[in-house]
N, C-alpha and C positions, 0 to 999 in steps of 0.2 A: 503721646499717641499721635499727634500731628507730625512730629519728627519721624516716627516710624513709618507713617503713611508716605511722607515725602520721600523717604529713602526707597520705598517700594516703587514709587512712581518716577524714579530718576532715569528710567529707560535702560534697555539692554546694552551692555558693553561688549557682548560677544560679536565677533565678526560673522557676517552672513556666510553660509556655505553654498558652494556651487550646487545647483540642483542636478540630480541624476536619478532617473528611474532605476529601480532595482527589480530585476526579472527573476522568476522562479519557474523551473520546469519540473512539475510535480511527478513526472514519470521517473525522475532521478531521485533516489533516496536521500542523497546529501542535500539537494535543494529543498526537499520536503521537510527535512529536519531543521534546516535554517529558517524556513518560513514559520514552522511551528514555534521555534524559539522567538522569532520576531513578534508573533501574535501574543505570546505569553508576556513579552516585555511591554507590548503596546496594546493592552486590552480594549482601548477605546477606538481602535482602528475600524473604519467603516469598510465593510466588505460588499462589493458590488459584483454579482455574477449574472451577466446577461449573455453568457456564452452560447446557449442554445438559440437565443434570438438572433445573434450574429450569424450563427450557422444556417438558420433558416433564411436570413437575408441573402447570404451567399448562394444558397440553392436557387432562390428566385432570380437573382441576378444572372445566373448561368442558365436558367430555364424560364425566361420571361413570361410565357403563356400561363405559368402556374399562378401568376399574380391574380388572375380572375377565375381561377379554378380551385376553389377552397377544398373540395373533397379530394381531388387528385393531389393537391399540395400537401394535405395532411398525410396521405398514404405514402407519397414519395419521400416526405421528410422523415417519416417513421423508419423507412428503409435506410435512407441516407444517414440518419442519426445512428442507427445500430452499426452500420458499416464504419462510420467515422470513429465511434468510441471503441468498437471491437470488444475485447475482453477487459479493457481498462475501465476504471470508474470515470464518470463525466468530469469530475474535478481534476483529473490527471491530464486532460487534453489541453492543447494550446499552451498559453503562457499566463502566469499571474504576474502582475506588475504592481509594485508598491510605490506610491508617490508620497514621499515623506512629508512634504509641505502641505499636502491635503489630508494626511493621516488616512489615506484610502488605499485599499487593495482591490485591484480590478482583474477580472478573468477575461482575457481577450484572445482572439484568433492569432495564429502565427503571422509573421510579418507579411508575407505575400497575400494571404487571404484577408488579413486586416485591411491592407491597402485597397484590395479589390472592392470590399464592402464600403469603405470610407469614401472612395472616389466613384462608386457605382453610378451616381447621378450625374457624373461628368460626361458619361459616354456619348460619343458622337460630337458633342461640343468640343471635347478633347478626345482624340482617337486613342485606342489602347496603346499604339506604338508611341504616340506623343506623350501619353501619360507616363510610360516607362522611362522615356528619355528625361522628362521633366523631373520625375521622382529621383532618378539616379544622378542628377546633376550636382555639382559642387558650386555653391553660391556664396559669395562673400558680401556681407552687409556691414558697412561702417557708418555709425551714427544711427542711434535708435530712438529718435523722435519720429520723424517721417519713416525712418527705417524700421521701427516697430510695426507700423501699418504694412509696410512692404513684406516683412518676414511673415506676418500672420496671413496676409493675402496669398502669398506663395504657398505656404503650408496648407492652408485651408483648401486651395485648389489642387492639392496633391503633388506639390513640387518640393524640391530641395531637401531630400533626406539628409544630404551632407551640407551643413551650413557653418560658416564662420561668422561670428558676431563680435563687433568691437564697439565699445563706447566707454569712456572713462568716468562718466557721470553717474550720480545716484538720482533716484526719483524724488522730485520736489513737488510741493502742492501746486505751484504754478505750471507744472507740466500736465496736470490733469485736465486741461482744456483741450488737449490734442493727442494724448497718449493713452492707450487702453491699459490703465493701471488702476490701482485702488489705494485708498488711504492706508490700508494695512501694509502696503509695500513702500511707504515713504522711507527714505534713507537707504533703500535697497539699490544695489547696482542695477542699472537699466538692462545690462546684459543678463543678469540672473532672472530678472522679472520676465524678460522676453523669452528666455530659455524655458522657464516654467510654462508659459503660455503655449509654446510650441510643443513641449512634451505632452501637454494635456490634449492636444490634437493628434499628435503622432509620437507615442512613447518610444517608437523604434528609431526616432531621429538620431542622427550622428552629429552632434554639435561640438564645435571648438569655440571656447569663450575667451575673449581678450578684454579683461576688465581695465586694462591700462589704455584702451583705445588703440589706435594705430600709432606706433612709435618707430623711430629709426631702427630700434633693436628688433622689432617684430614684423616690420612691414613685408619683408621677403617671405617669412613663414606664412603670413596671412594671405598674400596674393598668389604665391606659386601654385600652379595647376588648377586655378579657378576656371570654371566655365563662363561665369559672368561675375563682374564686380559691380556692386551697387554702392555708389558714393553719396552718402547723406551727411557728410561732415561739414561743419562750418569753417574750419581752419583752412585757409587758402593754401598755405604751405604744404599741408598734408594732402590736399587735393592734387597738387602738382606732383608730389612724390608718388602718389598712387598711379598717376599716369606714366610717370617715368618707369615704374615697375611693370605696368600692364602692357604698355605699347610693344616692347620687344618680345613679350610672351604671347602677343596677339590675343589678349583678353579683352572682350568688349566691356565698355563701361556704360552704366545707366545711372542718371542723376535726375532728381526732380527738386524744384524749389517752390515753396509756398508763395502764392501771389493773390492775396485777398481770399476770396472763396475758391479760387482756382489754383493753377500751378503751371510751371514751365518744365517740360520734360526734355532732357537732352540725352542723346544716344551717340556714343562714339564706337563705331564698329571696327576696332583694331583687328578683329579676326578676319575682316574682309578687305581692308585697305591699309597697307603699310604707310601710306602717305598722309593719313589723317593727322591734323595738328591737334595739340591739346585744346580742349574746349572749342574745337572747330575753328581755331584761329582767333577766338575772341580775346585771348590774353595776348595783346599785341606787343611787339618789340621785345624788350628785355625784361618784361614784367616778371616772368617766372624766375629768372635768375635773381632779380632784385628782392623778390619775396623770400626765396630760399636763403639769400644772404642776409636777411633781416635788415634790409636797407630802408624799408618803407614803414612809416608810422601806421598804427592800426586804423585810424580814421581814413587814411588814403586807401588802405586795403579794402575797407568797407565800400568806399566809392568805386573802386575797380570792380568789385563784385556786382554792385548795383548797376553801374553804367556800362561795363564791358561784358561781363559774363552773363548777366541776366538781360540788361538793356532797359533803359528808362522808357523806351517806346512801347514796351509790352507790360510795364509795371502798372498794376491796378490803381485806379484813381484814389481809392481809399488807402491803399498802401502808400502812395506818394504822400498823402496828407499825414499819415502816421509817421513816416520817416522824418518829417519836419518837426514832429513832436517829441522825438527821442531826446532824453535829457531834460525835458520840460514837463510834459504831462505823463510821459511813459518812460520807463528805464531802458527799454530795448525794443527791437522791432516786434510787432504783434504777429501771431500765428493762430489760425483757426483749426479746430478739429475737423471741420468739413474738408478743408484743404489737405490736411494730413491724410485723411482717408482716401480722398480723390487721388492724391499723388501715389499713395500706397497701392491702390488698385491699378493705376496706369503703369507704374514701374513693374509690378508683378506680372501684368499681362505682357509687357514688353520683354521681360526676362524669359517668360515662357515661349514667346514667339521666336526669340533668338535661339534658345536651346533646341526647339523643335524644328528649326529651319524654315519658319514662315517669314514672309516679307514683313518688314517693319521699318519705320522711318530711320534714316541714318543722319540725324542732325537734331531737329527740334520740333516739338509739338506744343502749341499753346493750349493748355487745358482750361479754356475760358467758359465757366458757367454763365457769365454775363452774356456772352455771345449766343449761348443756347437758350437762355431763359428770359432775357430782357428784350422786349419788342423794339425793333428799329435800332438795335445796338450797332449794326453795321451800316446803317444809313449814312450817306455822305456827310450830312450836317453833324451827326453825332461823332463820326470819326474825326472831322475837322476840329470840333470843340475839344475833344480829348487830346488831340495833337497840340493845340495851343496851350492847354493846361499843362501838358508834359513839358513843353518848352519853358514855361514859367517856373515849374517845379525844379527842373534841372539847374537853371540859373541860381535859384535860391539855395538849393541843397548843396551844390558845388561851392558856392560862395561861403556857406557856413563851414564846410569842411576846410576850405582854404584858410579861413580866418582862425579856425581852431588849431590847425597845424602851425600857423604863424605864431599863435600865442604860446603853444607848448615848446616851440623851438627858440623862443625869445627874440625873434626877428621883428 
């Protein structure tokens, strides 16, 4: 008995499938037959039909005074409902969408109407013209830790119908301090997890999924014709290759790095300035070539990222302390969920501003919760004390990296 139970608990060996909503137009006989067959095969399917509620919401959005006129609202909706359905049955209107991973069948408005209702509360904060541009944009997101927060913030605010998502990793328990996932999704590709979350907000989304991450074989396919590239990859070599592909195509790049409770946002507007250097010149000298030629040991690359691309001078004090503990009390650098969400919101807002032609920083923004929340954070004495601590940290951290490189090189 114990052996039989153990065999049943050995875990699934089947490969996960890429999520894809399945649509049915029940005014079409073939679609109706296919849906009936699906429901016969899957009798436990949860059916959710809020179509008339959505239709009422659409009517009110297009006629705002009705919100506070219940009698007129009921009369106008009765007329609108009859005109909308015509001679068809209510269940034949709009679209039915089946989400296999949810075992759910949902009755929803057609694409345009669905987006109007879903983004109705954005109006004037985002103008209708901006909303249309934002929704129809093609956005690439590589790296789905912070990138997961970016993707969801973009979609939730009504943007990015066309998205390309890349990450080679699967969800692990240690990811759940900062990624919106669940224990039921452990071992799932982050790309599939994020795609499901997007489809549950916008089943009409057009997603291209790259489960191998960004590679030399697929980078051109991933980058070509993007409106904005979001770089949340850890690998410095791939970061450089992304810029080599984006710059000649004049594709702007947005990147954010965790920094304690805050983040560092970097924006490279290749769409506006042909002369912008990679990382705004923070990768000095021949660093890019040496990284791509694999001439630099990984610890030195880590130092370059920390010292040059991010900057010790803006690195959070607790992050500095944590970096000194890597390999001793912690296996790798720490990241907080608050920082991931903050960065996600900042990147999403930046992407929207770029796409809609609004002004936005073309370099760097320090997303410092400390400066906003801690009294006297920017007082002269506090700034001086942090600078002194940073100097001490830089000497110790660089010395440790130099010693490690010397050790592994045998010198």
